[in-house]
N, C-alpha and C positions, 0 to 999 in steps of 0.2 A: 545307970546313967553315965557313970565314969567309964565304964567299960565301952559303951557305945562311942563316947568321945574319943577314947583311946583308939578304937577301931577306925574312926573317921580320920583321925590324925595320921594313922599308919597308911591309910589309903591315899591321903593327900601326899604324904611323903613318897609313896610309890609312884604316884602320877608325876610328881616333880622329878623323880629319878628317871622316869621314862622320857619325859620331855627333855631333860638334860642329855640323856643318851641320844635321843633323836637329833638334838641340836649338835651334839658332838659329832654324830655321824655325818650330818650335812656339812658341818665345817670341814670334816676330814675330806669329804668328797670334793668340796670346793677347792680345798688346798691341793688335792691330787690333780684336779682339772687345771688349776693354775700352774702346778708344777709341769703337767704335760704340755701346756701351752708354752711355758718357758723353755721346756726341752725342745719343742718343735721350733721355736724361734731360734734357739741356740743352734739346732741342726741346720736350719735355713741359712743362718749367718755363716755357719761353717761351710755349707755348700756354695754360697756366694763367694766366700773367701777362696774356696777351691777353684771356682770357675773363673775368677778374676785372673789368676796366673795363666789359665789356659787361653783366655782371650788375649792376654798380653803376649803369650807365646805365638799365637796365630798372627797377631799384628806385627810381631818382630819378624816372622817368616816372610810375610808379605813385604815388609820393609827391606828384607834381604834380597827379594826377587828384583831383577832389573826392570826398569820402566820400558814400555814399548818405544821403539825407535821411531821418532816422527817421520824420518825419511821413508820408512816402509809404507806408511799410509799414503804419503805423497806419491810413491812409486806406483801403487795400485791405481790411483787416480790418473796418473800419466798413461798407464796401459789402456785404460778405458778411453781416454782421449785419443790415443793412437788408433784404437779399433774404429772409433767413430770417424776419425780423419781418413782412414783407409777406405771405409765404405763410401764416404763422400767423394773421394778421388775416383773410385771405381765407377760411381754413378756419373760423374762428370765425363769420364772416358767413354762410357756407353753412349751418353747423350751426344758426345762429339762424333762418334762413329756413325750413329743413325741420323743425326740431324745436321751437324755442322759439316762433316766431310763431304756428304753428297752435294752440298751447295758448292763446295770448292771443286768437286769432280764433275760438275755439270758440263757436258760438252755435246757438240752436235753428233747425232747418230751417223755412223758410217753405213750407207746403203747405196746399192746400185739399182737403177731403175731404167728399163728399156721402154720407150714410148711407141705407140702406133695409133693411127687414126683411121676411122671409117665413118663417113658422114660427119656429123657433129659430135660424135662420141670419141673420147680420148681413152685409150687403154694403156694403163701403166703396169708393166710386168715387173714384179719384185725379183731381181736377178741375183741378189745376194746381200749379205750384211745384216744389220740389226733389224728385228721386227719393230713395227710402229703401231702404237696403241691409238685407238680411235679418239680417246678423251684428250690426248695431247696434240692431235693433228688438226690443223686448219687448212682448208683448201680455198684459195682465193682465185677468182676468175676476174681478170681485168681490175685487180686491186681490191675487190669486194669479196668478203667471205661468202662462200656458196652454202646454200641450205643443205641439210642432210639428205634430202631426196635427190640431190644432184650427183651423188657418188655412192658406190656400193661395191663390195667385194663380189666377184663373179664366182659361179660354180657352187653356190651355197656355202662358201667359206665363212668362217667366223673370225672376228678380230682376235689377236693382232694381225696386221698385214705382214705376212712373212714370206720367206723364200718360196717361189713357185706359184704364188697367187697373183691375181690380176685385179687391179682397182679400176673400175669404170667411172669416168667423169663425163657427165652430160653437159655440154656447153651450149645447148640450144637456147635461144633467147638472148645470147650475148653477141656483142659486136665482134666481127671477125676482121683480121686475125685476133684471136683471144689469147691472152697470156694467162697460163695456169701456173700457180705457184703453190708449193706444198710447204707449209710452216709447221714446225714441231717445237713444242714447249714442254719438255718433261719436268723442268724445275722453274727457276726464276727467269731463265734466258730463253728467248724464242729464236730458233734457227731456221734458215731457209734450206730445206732439204733438197728441193728440186724445182726447176722452172723450165717450162717448154711453151711452145706456141701452137695453137690449133688454127690451121689454115682455113680459109673460106672454102666452101663446098660448091663445086660447079653444078649448075642446074642440068639434070639429065634430059636428053632429048626424048620427048614423048614417044612411046611405042604404040603401034596399032593394036587394037583389041583382037585377040585370037579367038575365033569361034571354035566350038568343040570339034567340028569336022576339019578345021585347019590346024588343030593342036599337033605340034611336032612330037614325034615319039621321044620318050625319055632316053637320053643318051646313055650309052654303056658306061658303067662305073669303072672301066678299066683304068687303073691309076696312070696318070701322066703328070709331067711337071707343070705346075701352074705358072701363069705369067707373073712377072715381077709386080710388086705392090703398086708401083707407079704406073704400070700399064693396065691395071685392072679397071673395068668400067665402073663408073660411079653408080649406075643403075642397080637397084637391088634385085632386078629380075634376072637372077642367075640360074640357068638351067642345070648346070653341073659344075661343081668345084671339087675335084678329086684331091685327096690328101697328097702333099708333095713327098717325094722320096719313098713311096710305098713300093715294095717289091712286086714285080710282075710275075704272076704264077706261071711256072714253066711245067711242061709235061715231065712227070717223074718216070724214069725208065723202069721197065719191068725186069726183075731179077729172076734168075733161074732157081728152081727148087734145090734144096740141100738134101743130100742122101748120105746115110751112114749105116752100113749093114743093110738090113731089110727095112729101115725106117727112112721115109721120104717126107719132107715137109715143104710147104710153100707159104711165103710171107710177102705180102704186097701192101703198100710200098715199103721200101727199106730206109727211106729218108724223107724228110719234110719238116715244115714249120709247126711249132706247137700251137694248138693241140693237134696231134697227129693220130688219125684213126687207121689201124691196120687190119687186114683180113688174113687169117691163118687157116690153112687146110692141111689135114693129115692125109697124105697120098699113099700111105703104107698099105700093103696088101698081105693077105694071109690070115691065120687064126690069131686074132689079137685079144688078149685077156683084159688089159686096161691101158690107158694112156694118160699122161699129165703134161699139159703145157705150162711152162714157167716163163713169164714175160719179163723177168729180170727187174721188176719193181716191187716185188713182194706179193704179186697177184698170180694165182694159179687157177687152172680150170681143167676139167676132164672131158670137155666137149670135143667133138671131132673137128669142127670148123668154126672156131670162135672168132669174134672181132674184139678188138681192144683199143682203148684210147690212151695215148701218152700225152697227158696234159702239160708236162713240164719238160723243158729242154734237157738234153743229156744223151748219153750213149747207153743203149740197153742190149743185152744178149738174151735172145729168145731160144729156148731149148724145148725139145719134144722127147719125152721119155716114154717109149712104147715097150710093153711087156707082152711077148708072144706066148701062145700056149706051150710051145716048145722053148724052154729057157735058153737053149743053145742058139736060137735065132735072134735073141735080144742082144743088141750091141752093148759093149762094155761102156762106151762113152756116147751119150745121146748127141744127135746133130744140133748145131746152134746157128742162129742167124743174127748178125749185128744190125741194130736199127739206130739211126742217128736222127735226133730231133733237135732242130735249130730253134732259136728264139723267134717269136712272132713280132715283127716290127709294127709299132703303132706310133702315132703322133699324139702328143699331149693336146687335149682339146678341152675347152671350157665354153659353155653356152648357157644362156638363160633367156627366157622370154615368156610372154603370155601365150596361152593356148593349151593344147593337150599333148601328152606324150605317153608312150608305153613301151615295155620290153616285149619282144616277140616271143611266141610260144616255143617250147622245147629248148630254151636257152639252158646252158649247163655251166655250173660252177664247180671247180675242183680245188681241193686243198688237202694238205697233210698236217695233222695235228702235231704241234710242238710242245705246248705247255699243258700241265695238268689242270683239272677243274673245269673242263669245257663240256658244254652240254647244248643240245638243241631240243626244244619242245615243239614237236610236230604232231598234228592230229590229236592234241591234248595229252600226249605222253612225252615224258622226259627221257632223252637218250644221252647217256654219259659216254664220252669218247676217251680213248686212251692215247698215250704218246705213240706216234708213228702211224695212227690210223689214217687210211686213205678214204676221203669222203667225197662223194659226188652228189650234188643237188640238181635235179632236173626240174626246171620250172615249166611244168606241162602246159599251163595256160598263159604264162607271162603276165602282162598287165601293168598297172601303174603304181605298184607298191614302191616302198623306199628300199634302196640298197646303199649300204655304207660300209666301205672297206678302207681302212686307214691304219698306218703304223703297225703293220703285221697283225691286225686284228679285224675280225668281222663283227660289226656292231649291229647291223640291221639287214634283214632279208625278209621283208614283210610281203609274202606271196602265198597264194592258195594253190591247191593241186600240185604240191611239190613232192617228188619222189626222192627219198634219201637212200643212197647206196653206200655201205661201209665195207671196205676191203672186198669189193666185188659182189657183195650180197645185199639185195634190197631188204631194208629193215622197216620202212614206214612210208606212208603216203598221207598227205593232208596239208593243213595250213600251218605255216611256221609262225608261232606267236612269240617265241623267245629264241634267240640265238646268242650264245656266249662263247665265242671263239676268241679268247684274249691273246692268243699267240699261235700263229701257224708257221710252218717251215717253208711251204711252197703254196702258191696260189695261181690259178689260171682259169680262164673262161673259154667257152666254145659256143659258137652259134648264137651269140648275143647280138641282136640288132635292135636299135632304138629308133622308133618312128615318132616324129613330132609334127604337129601342124601349128604354125605360128598364129597367134591370136591378133587382137586389135592393134597391139603395139609392135608386132613383128618379133623377131628373135635375132640376136647377134651373138657371135662367138669368135673365139680365137682358136687357131690351129697352129701348133708349133710356135706359139707366142705372137702370131700375126693375125690381124682381123680378117679372116677368110670367109666367115659365114655371115651373111646379111640377108635374112629371109623376110620378105614382105608379108603382111597379113594374108592368111589363107594358103601360103606356100607350104610345101611338105619338105621336111628334112629327114634324111635317113642316114644313120651312122651304122656301119657294118664292122664286124670283127672287133667288138668293144671289149676292153679289158683294163688292166691297171695302166696308169701313166708312169712316167719315169720316176715319180716320187712315191710310187706304191699306193696311189689313191684311186678309188672308184666310187663316185658319189652320184646317185641318181634319186631325185625327189620330185614329186608332183603335188602341188597344192592347187586345189580347185579354184581358189580365189586369186592366187598369186602367180599361177603358171607353173613352169617347170625349170629345173636347174640340172645341169650335168657337168661332171668333171671326171675325166678318165683318159684312156688311150683309145684311139680308133684306127682301124686299118684303112678305111676309105669312107667317104660321105658324098652325098649329093643333095642339092636343093632343086626342087622342081615345082611347077605349077600343077595343081590337081585338076584333072578334067572335070567339067561340070556336067558331063553326060549322065 
């Protein structure tokens, strides 16, 4: 019993020792943790104490740096203001140039106008000065503005009304004499550009009706000087009105053949007006191996008796180089013949009217290519031309297509059955659907005749700036030797509903009554 109690007491003592040991260990751990926390706090305090001097040093460095100068910020603002001010000033100057200055520079246009009258129509020829735009122009007749159907540019011309074009003013229905005034208002001020008076038209004496068997034969179109405008009859029944100052064709003398060695050539004629057609013949005899004609315009041929057309004025030297079977018979220098081609004289002509008109068959157009990028679509094929190419267009059927030549360019040539010849060689035949000749060096025509029959309103036109053509309904007008006018223009257009217009140069013309037989 005592031994068991002793054992239990010892066990209790051991457990107490173990508990105390565990408590001591826990206390030790708590103390260490507390010490560690205190150490951490001490280290943190030391770090903060170390960082405080660093912050103070940075603040001291910033304190030592100079403060930004206020004037610098103000200077930047001033520069921006200056840029804005400069842009505003530039905008004001541009506005002044485009809007304000034109108002101050508004002035009357300087233009020269030559008037002429036929019947109740007034023709105003722009002889020089500033072009006039339709939107700024007002035409007054007896102080009242005329409607737009009372005036129009002749010859198919487009506005503005410029040098060389004619403005037609219809004064029918107004009391005569009628005062016609041209007012022009390009800006805020309206100016009187021109004023003239249209005089009363005397009533023509009725003429007897001519039956077909009494119809007088059409007079010859041999050019003669026309009567003065004041002496011309008022009646529109003009049988013939030839163009003034047209040259009378004289007989060209025959020149003798040219011979050099065993080579003999004949060229006829040796002079004439453009376009000039010559006939060449090789009169050489003997055993000939080959021959070459050189026409002096870049065209050559090996034919024995060729013909050649000189469409452009100038002096040309024709040579014939013959090579005989025996080289010793061939001359060292081939014979030559000089051919002189003079300009063709034409009168500037403008006409328009209702009715029908067409170009005669076999008319010819010649030109030399100057600029690159030119082409003609004929027969559905494009043909591109080179600088210096000599081109001939033969209008085999003629007709009423449009033809437009202006400013050294060919813009339209809408005809069928056209043969195109380039540098003497035929290249195509067919309908021209596109023509783009934006620049030519030379241009000429041959055998172009325009025939027109005046419709219900007749046809009127100017020749040399004077109202020379006045065809009554049903009368026929024939223009011969048609080509460019003095301004380099050739315009021909036919509109089925509006009639026809023509502007160009003509060698002669006639107005006649068509026989009813």
